[in-house]
C-alpha angles and dihedrals in degrees: 000000000000092000091052094053099043093079090049090049090051090050092051092050089052090051096052090046092062111122117259129212092223137027116270119251134186108269107175151312139229141186140186128192123203128192136157088222092062088076092050107253094110093198099132093213141140107340089017102158144350143160126208118196134178140186120193132203133180146132089272142310124236097180096275132076121264119250096235129064115240096038095092114041131187129196105207125198124183131183119190139175123189120185146177120258092263125039094185130063125014120348116251107227089208091061129080116270124248115263138173121194138179124192132188123186150159121235136176127209123207144143117262100192103301093340123103103223133195122178132168150120130262126196107216120202117193137179139041089321090076093064091217095121091050089050091049091051091051091052092046090051090051092055093041098254115144115260121252112275123248090242092057092045091050090053096051123119111275128238119292144148120219128182108216126194117209130193129178128181122185142159130200122223118194116235103184105288090348135074129220114201121187114194144185125210134186129188129186120184129030086022120015113202147123121229136187130184146116143255125207121198116201106203134007101294109129096028110140092006137110113241126191126200120243107227097219106043099021092229115140114231128203119252105160102042131208097224091190094063116103132176140038134320137181128208130190130178148154138193142178125219131201108207125201099172142357133182089212090067103027119202089233091063131087094251122071122213121238113253091218130045130183128198125190118184146173131186144181128220125197126175134177131172094286107010137061129183135185123183124175142172127211129191109210120198120224112296099193133038098249096043104126099210147359121274133232118207133180130224127201141179126178124188126184124187120210 
C-alpha cells in the first residue's frame, strides 16, 4: 500500500510547491463532531465517535475555487474511534474490533473545468499509539461509565501507519434557490474505496464558501465562512461506497467488511449575527457482515463570534 501512495504523495508535494502570485494567508477553519450518543442511544458502538477539523490557507478567496492546484490549501485533521457493541466483559469475535485512529493530511481545492476538485494525502495512524482509547476511558470514568474491559482492549487493532490518497470531484446544479451537487470520491490507503452520491442544499447556506466532506457521516462542513449570511438552511444527501479494503476491519480478522455501504443524511444550519449552529443525522448501513442492524449517528458544530 505504501508503494502505491508514494507517487501520489510526490505529485501532491509538487502541486503545493507551485509558485503563487501572492503570499498565502489564513482564510478559515471548520470542524464537525460525530457521535452515536448525540442522537440519544448512548451505546458507544461501531462508529461511536469522531471529529473532523480543517484549516485553510491561500492568496485569497472570492467565493469560487481557483483554477490551479496549490493555490488553496487545507490542513485536515481527523480523530476517529470505532468500537464493538459492548466495551465491557468478554469480546464477541463476531463484532468489530476496537480501534482509535488519527489522521493528518494536506489537500488542495481547485476548479477542473466545471468540476469542484479536492485532492490530497492523509497519513493515518491507528492503534494504541494514538492514545484515543485511553482518552475515551478517562472520559467514561469521569461520567461514571465502566471502563473498557481487558478482553476488548486486547482485541483492538494494532499500531500502524497508512498513507491515504483522497480525491473528490463534484459539480453544483442550481434548482431555483437550492443546489443539487452530485459527487464522486476515491480513497486508496487506510480505506480503499470508491463512492458516488449527491448533496442537496435547500436555501443559500454555503454560497460563496468552501465546504469539506466529513469522512464518517458524509456531511460537508463550512471552512471559509460567508459571515454576511443569516438565516436557516437544510441539507440532505446520500451516497453509496464500494469498499475493497479497510484497516478498521482487516482481512486477517474474524469479521469481514461489507463490500457495499450506504449513507443517508440530513442536516440543519442556523446562523445569526454572533452564533452559528449545524446539527445533522446520518443513517449508516451495516459495515461488516455480522453487524445486526444499521446505525444512526449525530453530527454537531457550534460557532460563537465575540
